[in-house]
C-alpha positions in Angstrom: -43.5 -187.7 121.3 -40.2 -186.1 120.4 -37.4 -187.5 118.2 -35.4 -188.9 121.2 -38.4 -190.9 122.3 -38.9 -192.2 118.8 -35.3 -193.4 118.6 -35.6 -195.3 121.9 -38.8 -196.9 120.8 -37.3 -198.0 117.4 -34.2 -199.4 119.2 -36.4 -201.3 121.7 -38.5 -202.8 118.8 -35.4 -203.9 116.9 -33.9 -205.6 119.9 -37.2 -207.2 120.7 -37.6 -208.7 117.2 -34.0 -209.9 117.2 -34.3 -211.6 120.6 -37.7 -213.1 119.5 -36.2 -214.5 116.3 -33.3 -216.1 118.2 -35.7 -217.4 120.8 -38.0 -218.9 118.1 -35.2 -220.9 116.7 -34.0 -222.2 120.0 -37.6 -223.0 121.1 -38.2 -224.9 117.8 -35.1 -227.0 118.4 -36.3 -227.7 122.0 -39.7 -228.8 120.7 -38.8 -230.9 117.6 -36.3 -233.6 117.0 -35.5 -233.7 113.3 -35.2 -237.2 111.8 -32.2 -238.0 109.6 -31.7 -240.8 107.1 -35.4 -240.9 106.1 -36.4 -242.0 102.6 -40.0 -241.6 101.4 -42.3 -243.5 99.2 -43.1 -241.1 96.4 -46.0 -240.8 93.9 -45.6 -242.3 90.4 -48.1 -242.0 87.6 -48.7 -243.8 84.3 -51.4 -243.8 81.6 -54.1 -245.1 83.8 -53.6 -244.3 87.4 -51.3 -243.2 90.2 -49.3 -245.3 92.8 -47.2 -244.4 95.8 -47.7 -242.2 98.9 -48.1 -238.6 100.0 -48.9 -236.4 102.9 -51.2 -233.4 103.2 -49.9 -230.0 102.2 -48.9 -229.2 105.8 -47.6 -232.7 106.6 -49.4 -235.5 108.4 -49.3 -235.6 112.3 -50.1 -238.6 114.4 -49.5 -240.1 117.8 -46.6 -242.6 117.7 -47.5 -246.3 118.0 -44.9 -249.0 117.6 -46.7 -252.0 116.2 -45.5 -255.1 118.0 -47.5 -257.7 116.2 -50.4 -257.9 113.6 -52.8 -258.6 116.5 -51.8 -255.2 117.9 -53.4 -253.5 114.9 -56.7 -253.3 116.8 -55.3 -250.5 118.9 -54.5 -248.4 115.8 -57.7 -249.2 113.8 -60.3 -249.4 116.5 -59.6 -249.2 120.3 -56.9 -246.5 120.6 -58.4 -243.3 122.0 -55.9 -240.8 120.5 -56.1 -241.2 116.7 -54.8 -240.6 114.1 -51.7 -242.8 114.7 -48.2 -242.7 113.1 -47.4 -246.4 113.0 -43.8 -247.6 113.4 -43.2 -250.9 111.7 -40.3 -253.2 112.3 -39.3 -254.8 108.9 -40.9 -258.3 109.6 -44.3 -256.5 109.9 -43.9 -254.6 106.6 -46.2 -257.1 104.8 -49.0 -256.7 102.3 -51.5 -258.0 104.9 -50.7 -255.3 107.5 -50.2 -252.5 104.9 -53.6 -253.2 103.3 -55.3 -253.2 106.7 -53.7 -249.8 107.5 -54.7 -248.5 104.0 -58.3 -249.5 104.6 -58.4 -247.9 108.0 -56.6 -244.7 106.8 -58.9 -242.4 108.7 -57.1 -243.4 111.9 -53.7 -243.7 110.3 -51.6 -240.6 109.8 -48.6 -242.4 108.3 -46.2 -245.3 108.5 -42.4 -245.4 109.3 -40.6 -248.6 108.4 -37.4 -249.4 110.4 -34.9 -250.9 108.0 -32.7 -253.4 109.7 -28.9 -253.6 109.3 -29.2 -257.2 108.1 -31.5 -258.8 105.6 -34.5 -260.7 106.9 -34.4 -264.5 106.8 -37.6 -264.7 104.7 -38.0 -263.3 101.2 -39.6 -259.9 100.5 -40.4 -258.4 97.1 -42.8 -255.4 96.8 -42.9 -255.9 93.0 -45.6 -257.8 91.2 -45.5 -261.5 90.4 -45.3 -260.7 86.7 -42.9 -257.8 86.1 -43.6 -255.5 83.1 -46.4 -257.9 82.0 -48.2 -255.4 79.7 -45.2 -254.1 77.8 -43.2 -257.2 77.0 -43.6 -259.2 73.8 -46.2 -261.7 75.0 -49.7 -260.3 74.4 -53.1 -261.1 72.9 -51.5 -260.9 69.5 -48.2 -262.7 70.3 -49.1 -266.1 71.7 -51.9 -265.2 74.2 -51.3 -268.4 76.1 -47.9 -267.0 77.3 -49.2 -263.5 78.1 -49.5 -262.2 81.7 -47.1 -264.9 83.0 -49.7 -267.6 82.4 -47.0 -270.2 82.0 -44.5 -269.0 84.7 -44.9 -266.7 87.6 -41.4 -265.3 87.5 -41.5 -263.5 90.9 -43.7 -265.7 93.1 -42.8 -263.7 96.2 -44.0 -260.4 94.7 -46.7 -258.8 96.9 -47.4 -255.8 94.7 -47.0 -253.2 97.4 -44.9 -251.0 95.1 -48.0 -250.7 92.8 -50.5 -249.7 95.5 -51.7 -246.2 96.3 -51.6 -244.9 99.9 -53.2 -241.6 100.9 -50.7 -241.2 103.8 -46.9 -240.9 103.9 -44.7 -243.9 104.3 -41.0 -243.4 105.2 -38.1 -245.7 105.8 -35.9 -245.1 108.8 -32.4 -246.5 109.2 -32.0 -248.5 112.4 -29.7 -246.0 114.1 -29.8 -243.3 116.9 -33.0 -241.7 115.4 -35.0 -244.9 115.7 -33.7 -245.5 119.3 -35.0 -242.0 120.2 -38.4 -242.8 118.6 -38.6 -246.1 120.5 -37.7 -244.5 123.8 -40.1 -241.7 123.3 -42.9 -244.3 122.6 -41.9 -246.3 125.8 -41.8 -243.2 127.9 -45.1 -241.6 126.8 -47.3 -243.7 124.6 -47.1 -247.4 125.4 -50.4 -248.7 126.9 -49.9 -250.4 130.2 -52.4 -253.2 131.0 -54.8 -251.9 128.4 -55.0 -248.4 129.9 -55.0 -245.3 127.8 -51.6 -243.5 128.0 -51.7 -240.0 129.6 -50.6 -236.7 128.0 -48.2 -235.5 126.9 -47.9 -238.0 124.1 -45.1 -238.6 121.6 -46.1 -237.6 118.1 -44.5 -237.6 114.6 -44.9 -235.3 111.6 -44.1 -236.5 108.1 -43.9 -234.1 105.1 -44.1 -235.6 101.6 -46.8 -233.7 99.7 -46.9 -234.6 96.0 -47.9 -232.1 93.3 -49.2 -234.5 90.6 -52.5 -236.4 90.7 -54.6 -238.8 88.8 -52.4 -240.0 85.8 -49.6 -239.0 83.4 -51.9 -237.3 80.9 -53.4 -235.1 83.6 -50.0 -234.0 85.1 -48.4 -233.4 81.7 -51.4 -231.3 80.7 -50.9 -229.3 83.9 -47.3 -228.9 83.1 -48.3 -227.1 79.8 -50.6 -224.6 81.6 -48.7 -221.3 81.8 -50.4 -218.8 84.2 -47.1 -217.2 85.2 -43.7 -216.2 83.9 -42.2 -219.2 85.7 -44.8 -222.0 85.5 -44.7 -224.7 88.1 -44.1 -228.2 86.9 -45.9 -231.0 88.7 -44.3 -234.1 87.3 -41.4 -235.3 85.1 -41.1 -238.4 82.9 -38.9 -241.1 84.2 -35.7 -241.6 82.2 -32.0 -241.3 81.9 -29.4 -242.3 79.3 -28.4 -245.7 77.9 -24.7 -246.4 77.7 -23.3 -248.2 74.6 -20.0 -249.0 73.0 -18.8 -251.1 70.0 -15.7 -253.2 69.4 -15.3 -251.4 66.1 -15.9 -247.6 65.9 -19.3 -246.7 64.3 -19.9 -243.3 62.8 -22.3 -241.8 65.3 -23.0 -238.7 63.2 -24.4 -240.7 60.2 -27.4 -242.3 61.8 -29.3 -245.3 60.5 -28.4 -248.3 58.4 -24.7 -249.1 57.9 -23.9 -251.0 54.7 -22.1 -254.3 55.3 -22.3 -253.9 59.0 -23.5 -256.7 61.2 -23.7 -256.3 65.0 -24.2 -258.7 67.9 -25.9 -256.9 70.7 -24.6 -257.7 74.2 -27.2 -256.2 76.6 -27.7 -255.7 80.4 -29.9 -253.4 82.5 -28.6 -250.7 84.7 -31.5 -249.8 86.9 -33.5 -251.2 89.8 -36.2 -250.0 92.1 -37.8 -250.7 95.5 -40.8 -249.4 97.5 -38.7 -246.5 98.7 -37.3 -244.5 95.7 -33.8 -243.8 96.9 -33.0 -247.2 98.4 -32.6 -249.4 95.2 -29.3 -251.3 95.5 -30.3 -253.8 92.8 -27.5 -256.2 93.5 -28.9 -259.3 91.9 -31.6 -257.7 89.6 -29.3 -255.3 87.8 -25.7 -255.1 89.1 -24.8 -258.7 88.7 -25.7 -258.6 85.0 -24.0 -255.3 84.0 -20.8 -256.0 86.0 -20.6 -259.3 84.2 -20.9 -257.5 80.9 -18.4 -254.9 81.8 -15.9 -257.6 82.8 -16.6 -259.4 79.5 -16.1 -256.2 77.5 -12.7 -255.8 79.2 -11.8 -259.4 78.5 -12.6 -258.8 74.8 -10.6 -255.5 74.4 -7.3 -257.1 73.2 -8.7 -260.2 71.3 -11.0 -258.0 69.2 -8.1 -255.8 68.3 -5.5 -258.5 67.6 -7.9 -260.8 65.7 -11.1 -258.8 64.9 -14.1 -261.0 64.3 -16.3 -260.4 61.2 -19.2 -258.8 63.2 -19.1 -255.9 65.5 -20.1 -256.5 69.2 -22.4 -253.7 70.5 -22.4 -253.4 74.3 -25.6 -251.8 75.5 -26.6 -250.9 79.1 -30.3 -250.0 79.3 -31.8 -247.6 81.9 -35.4 -247.5 83.1 -36.1 -251.2 82.4 -37.9 -251.6 85.7 -40.6 -249.3 84.4 -41.9 -251.0 81.2 -38.5 -251.2 79.4 -37.8 -247.4 79.0 -34.2 -247.8 77.7 -34.6 -250.7 75.4 -37.8 -249.5 73.9 -36.2 -246.2 73.2 -33.2 -247.8 71.5 -35.5 -250.0 69.3 -37.5 -246.9 68.5 -34.4 -245.0 67.5 -33.2 -247.9 65.4 -36.5 -248.0 63.6 -36.4 -244.3 62.9 -32.8 -243.9 61.8 -31.9 -242.0 65.0 -29.2 -244.5 66.2 -25.8 -245.4 64.8 -27.2 -248.7 63.4 -30.7 -249.9 62.6 -32.5 -253.2 63.2 -31.4 -254.5 59.8 -27.8 -254.4 61.1 -28.7 -256.5 64.2 -27.6 -260.1 63.7 -28.5 -261.5 67.2 -28.8 -260.5 70.9 -27.2 -262.0 74.0 -28.6 -260.5 77.2 -27.2 -261.0 80.7 -29.9 -260.9 83.3 -29.7 -262.0 87.0 -26.6 -264.2 87.2 -25.4 -263.7 90.8 -27.2 -266.4 92.6 -26.4 -269.6 90.6 -27.3 -273.0 92.0 -24.9 -275.8 91.1 -22.8 -273.3 89.1 -25.4 -273.4 86.3 -26.5 -270.7 83.9 -29.8 -271.1 82.1 -30.2 -270.1 78.4 -33.7 -268.7 77.9 -35.1 -268.3 74.4 -38.4 -267.3 72.8 -40.3 -270.3 71.6 -42.6 -268.2 69.4 -39.9 -266.6 67.1 -38.1 -270.0 67.0 -41.0 -271.4 65.0 -39.3 -269.6 62.1 -36.7 -272.0 60.9 -34.1 -269.4 60.0 -34.4 -267.8 63.5 -34.3 -271.1 65.2 -31.1 -272.0 63.3 -29.4 -268.9 64.5 -30.6 -269.4 68.1 -29.3 -272.9 68.1 -25.9 -271.6 66.8 -25.8 -269.1 69.7 -26.7 -271.8 72.2 -24.0 -274.0 70.8 -21.5 -271.1 71.1 -22.5 -270.7 74.7 -22.0 -274.4 75.4 -18.6 -274.2 73.7 -17.6 -271.2 75.7 -18.3 -273.0 78.9 -15.6 -275.6 78.1 -13.1 -275.9 81.0 -15.0 -273.4 83.1 -16.6 -274.0 86.5 -19.9 -272.8 85.1 -22.2 -275.0 83.0 -25.0 -274.0 80.6 -28.4 -275.5 80.1 -31.5 -274.5 78.2 -34.9 -274.8 79.9 -38.0 -276.5 78.4 -38.5 -275.4 74.8 -42.1 -274.3 75.5 -41.2 -271.9 78.3 -41.4 -268.2 77.4 -38.7 -265.6 78.0 -38.4 -264.1 81.4 -38.9 -260.3 81.7 -36.0 -258.9 79.7 -34.9 -256.1 77.4 -34.7 -258.6 74.5 -38.5 -258.7 74.5 -38.6 -255.2 73.2 -36.5 -256.2 70.2 -38.8 -259.1 69.5 -41.8 -256.8 69.5 -40.2 -255.1 66.5 -39.2 -258.2 64.6 -38.1 -261.8 65.1 -34.4 -261.5 66.1 -32.3 -264.5 67.3 -31.4 -264.1 70.9 -30.7 -265.7 74.3 -31.1 -264.4 77.8 -28.7 -265.7 80.5 -30.2 -266.1 83.9 -29.4 -268.0 87.1 -32.9 -269.5 87.3 -34.7 -272.1 85.3 -38.2 -270.8 85.9 -39.1 -268.7 89.0 -36.5 -266.2 90.3 -33.9 -267.4 92.7 -33.8 -263.8 93.9 -35.9 -263.6 97.1 -35.6 -259.8 97.3 -36.4 -258.8 93.7 -36.7 -255.0 93.3 -36.5 -254.4 97.1 -34.2 -252.6 99.5 -32.8 -255.9 100.6 -31.4 -256.8 97.1 -28.0 -255.6 98.3 -24.4 -256.8 98.6 -25.5 -259.2 101.4 -28.0 -260.8 99.1 -25.0 -261.7 96.8 -23.1 -263.0 99.8 -20.4 -260.3 99.4 -18.4 -260.6 102.6 -14.9 -259.5 103.7 -12.5 -260.8 106.4 -12.7 -258.7 109.5 -10.3 -255.7 110.1 -9.7 -255.0 106.5 -9.3 -251.3 105.5 -11.5 -249.9 102.7 -8.5 -250.1 100.3 -7.9 -253.7 101.3 -11.6 -254.6 100.8 -11.4 -253.0 97.3 -8.6 -255.4 96.3 -9.9 -258.5 98.1 -11.3 -261.1 95.6 -14.5 -262.4 97.1 -16.1 -265.7 96.3 -18.9 -263.8 94.5 -16.3 -262.1 92.3 -14.8 -265.4 91.4 -18.2 -266.8 90.4 -19.1 -263.8 88.3 -15.7 -263.9 86.7 -16.5 -267.3 85.3 -19.8 -266.1 83.9 -18.0 -263.0 82.4 -15.5 -265.3 80.7 -18.3 -267.5 79.4 -20.1 -264.3 78.0 -16.9 -262.9 76.5 -16.0 -266.2 74.7 -19.5 -266.7 73.4 -19.7 -263.2 72.1 -16.4 -263.5 70.3 -17.5 -266.8 68.7 -20.9 -265.4 67.8 -19.3 -262.4 66.2 -17.4 -264.8 63.9 -14.1 -265.0 65.8 -11.9 -268.1 65.6 -12.5 -270.9 68.0 -8.7 -271.2 68.6 -8.8 -267.8 70.3 -11.3 -268.7 72.9 -8.9 -270.2 75.5 -7.0 -266.9 75.5 -10.2 -264.9 76.5 -10.4 -264.7 80.3 -12.1 -262.1 82.6 -10.1 -260.5 85.3 -11.3 -261.4 88.9 -9.6 -258.3 90.2 -11.7 -256.1 87.9 -14.9 -257.9 89.0 -14.2 -257.6 92.7 -13.4 -253.9 92.3 -16.7 -253.4 90.4 -18.7 -255.2 93.0 -17.1 -253.1 95.8 -17.6 -249.8 93.9 -21.3 -250.4 93.2 -22.5 -252.3 96.2 -20.2 -251.2 99.0 -18.6 -247.8 98.4 -18.3 -245.9 95.2 -15.9 -243.4 96.8 -12.8 -245.6 96.4 -9.4 -245.1 94.9 -10.0 -246.9 91.6 -13.3 -245.0 90.8 -11.6 -241.8 91.7 -8.8 -242.4 89.1 -11.1 -243.3 86.2 -13.7 -240.5 86.4 -13.6 -236.8 85.6 -12.9 -234.3 88.4 -16.5 -233.1 88.1 -17.9 -236.6 89.0 -15.6 -237.1 92.0 -17.9 -235.1 94.3 -20.7 -237.6 93.5 -18.9 -240.6 94.8 -20.2 -241.7 98.1 -19.2 -243.9 101.1 -22.1 -246.2 100.7 -23.8 -248.3 97.9 -25.2 -246.4 94.9 -29.0 -246.0 94.3 -30.1 -247.5 91.0 -33.5 -245.9 90.8 -33.8 -244.5 87.3 -35.0 -241.0 88.4 -36.3 -238.3 86.0 -34.8 -237.0 82.8 -33.3 -233.8 84.0 -29.8 -235.2 84.2 -27.7 -238.3 84.0 -27.5 -240.4 87.2 -24.3 -241.3 88.9 -24.6 -245.0 87.9 -25.0 -244.1 84.3 -22.0 -241.8 84.2 -19.9 -244.3 86.2 -20.7 -247.1 83.8 -19.8 -244.9 80.8 -16.4 -244.0 82.4 -15.8 -247.6 83.3 -16.8 -248.9 79.9 -14.4 -246.3 78.3 -11.5 -247.2 80.5 -12.1 -251.0 80.2 -12.5 -251.0 76.4 -10.7 -247.8 75.2 -7.1 -246.6 75.1 -5.1 -243.8 76.5 -4.1 -241.1 73.9 -1.5 -238.4 74.2 -3.9 -235.4 73.9 -4.1 -232.2 75.8 -7.0 -231.6 78.2 -8.5 -228.9 76.0 -8.4 -231.0 72.9 -9.7 -234.0 74.8 -12.7 -232.1 76.1 -13.2 -230.6 72.6 -13.5 -234.2 71.1 -10.4 -234.0 68.9 -6.8 -235.2 68.9 -5.4 -231.9 67.7 -6.6 -228.5 66.5 -6.9 -229.7 62.9 -8.8 -232.9 63.7 -12.4 -232.7 62.5 -13.2 -236.4 62.0 -12.4 -238.3 65.1 -15.4 -237.0 67.0 -17.7 -238.9 64.6 -16.0 -242.3 65.4 -14.7 -241.9 69.0 -15.6 -240.3 72.2 -12.9 -238.6 74.3 -13.0 -238.4 78.1 -10.6 -236.6 80.4 -10.1 -238.5 83.7 -8.2 -237.3 86.7 -5.9 -240.3 87.1 -3.8 -241.2 90.1 -1.4 -239.1 92.2 2.2 -240.2 91.9 4.1 -241.2 95.1 4.8 -238.3 97.5 2.4 -236.0 95.7 -1.2 -234.9 96.0 -1.4 -233.6 92.5 -3.2 -236.1 90.2 -1.9 -236.7 86.7 -4.9 -236.7 84.4 -5.1 -238.2 81.0 -7.4 -238.6 78.0 -9.2 -241.9 77.2 -10.4 -242.5 73.6 -13.2 -245.1 73.3 -16.5 -245.7 71.6 -18.5 -245.5 74.9 -21.4 -243.0 74.4 -24.7 -242.1 75.9 -28.0 -242.2 74.1 -31.4 -241.0 75.3 -33.4 -243.4 77.6 -36.7 -241.6 77.6 -39.9 -243.3 76.5 -41.0 -242.4 73.0 -44.4 -241.8 74.4 -43.2 -238.4 75.6 -41.7 -237.4 72.3 -44.9 -238.5 70.5 -47.0 -236.9 73.3 -49.0 -240.1 73.5 -49.5 -240.0 77.3 -52.0 -242.9 77.2 -49.9 -245.2 75.0 -50.2 -248.9 75.5 -47.0 -249.6 73.5 -44.5 -247.5 75.4 -43.8 -246.6 79.1 -45.7 -243.6 80.4 -44.3 -243.5 83.9 -43.8 -240.1 85.5 -42.7 -239.0 88.9 -44.5 -236.3 90.9 -42.6 -233.3 92.1 -42.6 -232.1 95.7 -41.6 -229.1 97.8 -39.7 -230.8 100.6 -39.4 -234.1 102.4 -38.8 -234.4 106.1 -39.9 -236.0 109.4 -39.7 -235.0 113.0 -41.0 -236.0 116.4 -42.3 -234.0 119.4 -44.5 -234.1 122.5 -48.1 -233.2 122.0 -50.3 -231.9 124.8 -53.9 -232.8 125.5 -56.7 -231.2 123.6 -57.9 -229.4 126.7 -54.5 -228.0 127.5 -54.2 -226.8 123.8 -57.5 -225.0 124.1 -56.5 -223.5 127.5 -53.2 -222.3 125.9 -55.1 -220.9 122.9 -57.5 -219.1 125.3 -54.7 -217.6 127.4 -52.9 -216.5 124.2 -56.0 -214.7 122.9 -56.5 -213.1 126.3 -52.9 -211.8 126.3 -53.4 -210.5 122.7 -56.5 -208.6 123.6 -54.9 -207.2 126.7 -51.9 -206.0 124.7 -54.3 -204.3 122.2 -56.1 -202.5 125.1 -52.8 -201.5 126.7 -51.4 -200.3 123.4 -54.6 -198.2 122.8 -54.4 -196.7 126.3 -50.7 -195.8 126.0 -51.3 -194.3 122.5 -54.3 -192.2 123.6 -52.3 -190.8 126.6 -49.0 -190.5 124.8 -48.9 -186.7 125.1 -49.1 -187.0 128.9 -46.9 -190.1 129.4 -44.1 -189.0 127.1 -44.2 -185.2 127.5 -40.6 -183.9 127.8 -41.6 -181.2 130.4 -39.5 -178.6 128.5 -40.5 -175.0 128.8 -42.2 -173.2 125.8 -39.9 -171.5 123.4 -41.5 -168.1 123.9 -40.7 -168.0 127.7 -39.0 -164.8 128.7 -36.9 -164.0 131.8 
């Protein structure tokens, strides 16, 4: 073959590969319909076992079946002739009874997709346990065994425990939108049995990818993380964790860790995180947001009073991350206080006031929960009674009333329990329930703004919704005022100042809108750094704690909010502000204050924002379980939760042919392949004849 023929062959091959590549992409798009707005159940591990869901390495494939009732399960588990099935569940059928039947018949179940409705169900739903964090609270075999394991009160009676089950098939949530309509129509057109008859091919199928790398338990996956067979070892799991947010009414030297002489602090605490069965859908409206918004509003109400008439004690605002997973944040802060790794130690702690679930109050009442065991100590009991009296006093002339439950009732699940594990500290936990939770959607995807009855008049713009003061905001404002006044009095402030302390309903309604409706709003944009703006979204935030690689959006937002609500604006350049100083000669301020550059608002008729520097005491501290620093991966004292890593998560639907047609197609393909080999061999062996140029020999003479 001469060079001209070679060139033509190369050009033809290049064109063929190019056309084939383009064709493959277009063919794939014609075969598969990719699913958007899918959220998976992922695998989590602790000291003893694994929970959650996963697919096979190549993804699980099954014929679609829309479950219409629990009786319809027989088709999936026994009578259907085309297993395995990918089961589509409407939310009312996402129950423990149905899921456990699917789990036990998993050889015929390829996966489950749950359609999340646009409105909350009428009945309650909680995939958590009936006794949250029962093994890591204060009540145990050594601390009043009669109160351990929720023997006295089942705090979450609606808990079905689904979040703590292990499923060997993928489970995804699907938003009820165009994708789910396509799925339903595909099922109706191809898969729905008519009069008990078996549907005919082609059938509609779904493929879900969610393969998890970690297996067994935390000790196993952390050991695999340490195995280095290559230059870039592959991690299989990460500890759950984030950062706690804290601030103080008086600046504390954060460089000099440990005990502060003559310092006494009153801790005001709330949790930041939540969870649900699906990791990235954890709105946490009642379980977390109602409490920390109340504390933020209370901190704002105390900014001026604590500066104009400072009380004797310092109020320490703390926002704990990872509390849904065995109190990660609070246990870490207590550990740091015990080991002189925090700005104060436990000897500096006078008392604790924790704000729990306060958004669903019946009869405008807040319940004051205390620990009956530590109150057997007369000095602790005296301080607890004083704190309760301060709360009663703070409620004067407010529309909210305070009441203590039966003295023999234990504390509900709360961060305060981790402080009590260290020592008997006086404290009260504020809740909207006397015994069992009033929250019917505890730690579920339905614990959202609707659960708190956050509604707006029709036809309001997003900006108008941001400013509209809802009834929920008014109710939480009253609780925030109660908390602020009680904290001020507990810290030693004058009773005469209490009537001047009032929370701002405008602040509360903006906080509710920003966290539960839309974080991408004009107020949040003004008070955050330019780097954080891109993380603001047009939907509610996700409060799942995540892994320790970086701070989550809620954590950073709460820090910026706390700084803006409790700090002050200083005339400092951007460079100096970001360098934690007020000028080039300043070497001391960074020990006492934290400086944050925020982008501010744009003046009228301008698009250029005018940024400024905020000086406050709002800081971050590590919220990672001490078990991972101590490498005690089987610890019974600290959280050991880790999250498995994965390659990718996706779902898609397509039509699948019958097994006979697939075999015929495979046979034809093999025949074409063999024919092409024979044809190639024939052409190659006869190439000198087929591709001869016919030119005369070079030695021809005339």
